C-alpha distance (Angstrom), angle and dihedral (degrees) to the residues before:
residue distance angle dihedral
M1 . . .
A2 3.80 . .
T3 3.78 117.2 .
N4 3.78 90.7 -136.8
K5 3.80 86.6 65.9
T6 3.80 90.4 46.7
R7 3.82 87.8 54.1
Y8 3.77 88.7 49.8
Y9 3.79 90.5 54.8
L10 3.82 90.5 48.5
S11 3.81 92.7 48.5
K12 3.80 94.4 48.3
M13 3.78 94.4 44.1
E14 3.77 90.7 48.8
S15 3.81 88.9 53.8
Y16 3.85 86.3 54.8
G17 3.80 89.6 52.7
Y18 3.81 102.6 -97.5
S19 3.81 122.3 126.8
P20 3.81 122.4 -125.0
A21 3.79 89.0 -122.5
D22 3.81 91.1 59.3
V23 3.78 92.9 45.6
L24 3.83 91.8 50.2
A25 3.81 96.1 40.8
G26 3.81 111.7 137.5
T27 3.79 94.8 8.2
G28 3.78 95.2 101.7
I29 3.81 93.1 -126.2
D30 3.78 131.8 95.8
E31 3.77 133.6 -147.5
Q32 3.83 93.6 -95.9
S33 3.79 93.2 54.8
T34 3.81 90.7 57.0
Q35 3.80 87.7 69.6
D36 3.79 88.6 71.1
M37 3.78 107.4 95.2
S38 3.81 90.9 -158.8
L39 3.83 93.1 58.7
Q40 3.76 112.5 109.8
L41 3.78 123.6 -167.9
S42 3.78 115.9 -132.7
P43 3.78 119.4 -130.1
V44 3.79 91.3 -101.1
Q45 3.81 91.9 49.0
Y46 3.81 89.5 51.3
Q47 3.80 92.3 49.7
R48 3.80 91.1 50.7
L49 3.78 91.8 47.7
I50 3.82 92.4 52.1
G51 3.80 90.9 42.3
N52 3.79 88.2 56.3
I53 3.82 92.0 49.3
L54 3.79 92.1 50.6
A55 3.81 93.6 44.9
L56 3.82 94.7 45.7
T57 3.80 95.0 48.8
G58 3.81 98.6 34.5
D59 3.79 85.2 -145.1
D60 3.80 113.4 128.4
Q61 3.82 89.7 -167.1
I62 3.81 97.3 48.4
G63 3.83 87.4 119.3
L64 3.81 89.6 70.0
K65 3.79 90.9 51.1
L66 3.79 94.0 48.1
G67 3.80 93.0 45.5
A68 3.79 94.6 47.8
S69 3.83 90.4 51.0
Y70 3.81 92.7 54.5
S71 3.78 118.5 118.6
V72 3.79 126.8 -160.9
G73 3.81 85.4 -127.1
D74 3.80 89.2 66.0
L75 3.81 86.1 74.0
G76 3.81 90.3 67.6
V77 3.80 116.5 -146.3
L78 3.83 89.3 -8.4
G79 3.78 87.6 60.1
Y80 3.78 92.0 53.7
A81 3.79 90.0 49.2
V82 3.83 87.9 53.6
L83 3.81 94.1 45.1
S84 3.82 92.2 51.2
S85 3.83 95.2 49.4
K86 3.75 118.0 116.9
T87 3.84 99.0 -123.8
V88 3.80 138.2 10.2
K89 3.83 90.0 -106.4
L90 3.79 91.8 53.9
A91 3.79 89.5 46.6
G92 3.81 88.3 56.4
D93 3.76 89.8 49.0
V94 3.78 90.1 55.7
M95 3.81 90.7 51.8
N96 3.77 90.6 52.1
R97 3.80 94.4 43.9
Y98 3.80 92.8 56.9
N99 3.77 97.7 36.3
E100 3.79 91.3 144.5
L101 3.83 88.4 70.6
N102 3.80 92.5 50.6
E103 3.80 109.3 40.8
K104 3.78 114.6 -180.0
V105 3.79 140.4 -166.5
L106 3.79 91.9 -140.3
T107 3.78 127.3 51.0
L108 3.81 118.1 -133.8
D109 3.79 114.3 -144.9
G110 3.83 114.8 -176.6
Y111 3.81 124.7 -161.5
S112 3.79 141.3 149.1
Q113 3.82 116.8 -98.1
G114 3.79 128.4 172.2
G115 3.80 93.8 -19.3
K116 3.80 92.0 -51.0
W117 3.78 132.4 98.4
C118 3.77 110.2 -116.1
V119 3.81 127.5 -162.9
E120 3.79 114.4 -163.4
L121 3.81 118.7 -157.2
Q122 3.80 117.8 -151.1
E123 3.78 133.1 175.3
I124 3.79 116.2 -103.4
F125 3.79 88.1 -159.6
P126 3.83 130.7 4.0
L127 3.78 109.7 -73.8
G128 3.78 98.5 -178.3
T129 3.79 112.2 -172.2
F130 3.81 90.5 -2.4
K131 3.79 95.0 65.6
Q132 3.78 92.8 93.0
F133 3.80 90.8 55.0
A134 3.82 91.2 50.0
V135 3.81 93.2 47.9
E136 3.78 94.5 45.3
E137 3.79 92.0 48.3
S138 3.80 93.5 46.3
V139 3.82 95.5 48.2
A140 3.83 92.0 46.2
R141 3.81 90.7 46.3
I142 3.81 93.6 48.8
Q143 3.77 90.2 51.6
A144 3.81 91.6 47.9
I145 3.81 92.8 49.4
L146 3.84 93.6 47.0
S147 3.82 90.1 50.2
Q148 3.79 90.5 51.3
L149 3.80 92.9 47.8
V150 3.84 95.1 52.8
D151 3.81 95.8 27.3
G152 3.79 90.2 -128.6
P153 3.83 144.1 53.0
A154 3.79 113.9 -14.2
G155 3.81 93.2 -133.3
L156 3.83 97.3 -125.6
T157 3.81 110.3 160.7
E158 3.80 104.2 179.9
L159 3.82 138.3 1.2
H160 3.83 126.6 -153.0
F161 3.79 121.0 -163.7
S162 3.80 126.7 -169.2
Y163 3.80 94.2 -146.6
A164 3.78 131.0 76.2
K165 3.79 121.8 -81.5
P166 3.83 109.1 -87.3
Q167 3.77 118.5 -114.3
S168 3.78 89.6 -120.7
M169 3.81 118.4 45.2
Q170 3.81 95.4 176.9
R171 3.78 96.2 105.4
Y172 3.81 92.6 44.0
D173 3.79 91.0 50.7
Q174 3.83 91.5 48.4
L175 3.78 94.2 46.5
F176 3.82 105.6 37.8
S177 3.79 123.1 48.5
C178 3.82 93.9 -165.7
P179 3.80 137.2 72.7
C180 3.83 116.9 -74.4
V181 3.81 119.6 -151.8
F182 3.82 119.3 -163.9
D183 3.82 134.0 -163.4
S184 3.79 86.6 36.1
P185 3.82 120.3 160.7
K186 3.83 88.8 -122.4
D187 3.79 140.5 23.0
L188 3.80 104.3 -113.3
I189 3.79 138.7 170.0
Y190 3.78 116.3 -156.8
M191 3.79 121.0 -163.6
D192 3.77 141.3 166.7
P193 3.84 105.3 -87.0
S194 3.82 89.5 -138.0
V195 3.82 87.0 73.3
L196 3.80 89.1 73.6
E197 3.78 91.4 62.1
K198 3.79 96.1 45.5
P199 3.82 114.1 118.2
V200 3.78 116.7 -111.1
S201 3.79 108.3 -114.8
L202 3.81 94.4 -133.3
A203 3.81 97.4 40.1
N204 3.77 113.5 155.3
E205 3.80 121.1 165.8
T206 3.81 94.9 -158.0
V207 3.79 94.8 48.5
N208 3.81 90.3 44.2
K209 3.80 92.4 54.3
L210 3.81 92.6 48.2
C211 3.82 92.4 47.7
E212 3.77 93.4 47.1
E213 3.81 90.2 51.3
Q214 3.79 88.3 53.1
C215 3.78 91.9 48.2
S216 3.79 90.4 50.5
K217 3.78 89.4 50.7
L218 3.80 92.1 50.3
V219 3.79 91.5 50.8
R220 3.79 91.1 50.1
E221 3.81 90.5 49.7
L222 3.80 91.3 49.6
N223 3.76 91.3 50.6
S224 3.79 95.5 44.0
S225 3.84 91.6 50.4
H226 3.83 89.7 65.5
G227 3.77 134.6 54.1
L228 3.76 118.6 -113.0
A229 3.83 92.7 -104.0
E230 3.79 90.8 55.6
R231 3.82 92.0 46.1
I232 3.80 89.6 52.8
M233 3.83 91.5 47.8
R234 3.83 90.2 50.3
F235 3.82 89.4 52.3
L236 3.79 91.6 48.7
Y237 3.80 92.8 47.7
R238 3.84 89.6 51.8
N239 3.80 90.5 49.6
P240 3.82 110.4 39.4
G241 3.77 110.3 -177.5
L242 3.80 91.3 31.6
F243 3.79 111.0 98.5
P244 3.81 108.8 163.5
N245 3.80 121.0 -161.2
T246 3.82 118.8 -112.1
D247 3.82 95.0 -88.6
E248 3.80 92.4 48.5
M249 3.84 93.4 47.9
A250 3.79 91.1 48.3
S251 3.80 88.8 54.5
R252 3.81 90.1 49.6
M253 3.80 90.1 51.0
N254 3.82 90.1 49.3
M255 3.79 95.3 -118.0
S256 3.77 140.0 99.8
T257 3.80 121.8 -89.7
R258 3.80 88.7 -114.1
S259 3.79 92.4 53.5
L260 3.82 92.0 47.8
R261 3.81 91.7 52.7
S262 3.80 92.1 44.7
K263 3.82 94.7 49.6
L264 3.82 92.6 46.5
Q265 3.81 88.9 48.9
Q266 3.81 88.8 53.5
E267 3.77 88.0 53.3
G268 3.79 90.1 51.9
T269 3.83 98.5 -109.6
T270 3.78 144.1 83.2
Y271 3.78 133.6 -129.9
Q272 3.81 90.4 -106.7
C273 3.79 90.5 53.0
V274 3.82 90.8 51.3
L275 3.82 90.2 49.4
D276 3.80 92.1 49.4
E277 3.81 93.4 47.1
T278 3.81 91.5 50.0
R279 3.75 93.3 46.8
K280 3.78 90.3 48.2
N281 3.79 93.5 51.3
I282 3.80 93.9 46.2
A283 3.82 91.5 47.2
I284 3.81 93.1 50.8
E285 3.82 92.0 48.1
W286 3.80 92.6 50.9
L287 3.81 94.4 43.1
E288 3.81 92.7 50.2
N289 3.78 99.8 39.3
T290 3.79 109.2 28.8
D291 3.80 138.9 47.1
I292 3.83 92.8 -128.1
T293 3.80 108.6 135.8
P294 3.82 121.0 -114.0
K295 3.80 88.8 -115.3
E296 3.85 91.3 55.6
I297 3.82 91.2 45.5
G298 3.79 91.2 49.9
F299 3.82 91.0 49.7
M300 3.84 91.9 50.6
L301 3.80 89.7 49.6
G302 3.81 91.7 54.3
Y303 3.81 101.5 -94.3
S304 3.78 116.5 129.3
D305 3.81 91.5 -169.9
V306 3.80 122.0 53.2
G307 3.82 89.7 -147.8
N308 3.79 90.9 61.5
F309 3.80 89.8 49.9
R310 3.79 92.2 50.3
R311 3.82 91.1 50.6
A312 3.80 91.8 47.1
F313 3.82 91.0 48.4
R314 3.79 90.8 52.9
S315 3.81 91.3 49.8
W316 3.83 89.7 52.1
T317 3.81 98.9 45.7
N318 3.86 107.1 15.7
K319 3.81 83.9 -126.2
K320 3.76 135.6 99.7
V321 3.81 124.0 -110.7
S322 3.83 87.8 -117.1
D323 3.84 89.4 61.4
Y324 3.80 87.5 69.4
R325 3.79 97.4 36.4
Q326 3.79 115.7 54.6
């Protein structure tokens, strides 16, 4: 999860009367550490942060409020690169291109379906009871950003949510001017495909070029501030369930397989060791802090058989899965 989003949460919650210390309680990070752009919250830290927000406000739909209040400018220089893009589609391309500056807890997969443009939201890591918060915030934020880009209606035509219909629909009715379907198999946003070709109201080619250059520089600085092993671990943490082979990871790191192996060797490790360390850390976090079954954890870590996961876990930790799950 990007620290700029953490700072957004802190800023908005402070405006509601809640201190950063209370919002960050139990996460293991403080307000000063959120200034570090390279800081990445773990899944458990994110869950505790959101748990704090829900508990402090007592508002089970606070995600909608936070998402609707989001401004493209809250993305910093990335936001200005988005705002100065020529079209909505190109603005989305900018967001994807500099993903490191805009880490998310949900992936957004866009595709054409039945003459409409569909955006499917999926968990990057298990969110448990906090999934509804994440979906509500993301959908409200996407609508807010689209409206800012075109300086008008976002063009959403239908929304599908995987959770049950809330007892109160007042906020949904006020925020979304399209049908909402609940208990859906997937979380989906449908929109008129013509929205993608709409011009961005503040498009400026010169500003866009300058901002993209700055985004590129920030990404390079983020990558250069960490060793290759840490960069790979950060990628794997952001994409649980995705464990590329050596060739695929080298491609994702923009280097040859030989260079990847050589650089990791210089750091005293191997790609397999990095994979195992990441899997171990994720498994321990989920075993200690969630009720996800060992079979489900093993599957998300790439093991089709729970027995293989249990054996691998023991080789990593010299302990049994049951030692972490009473």
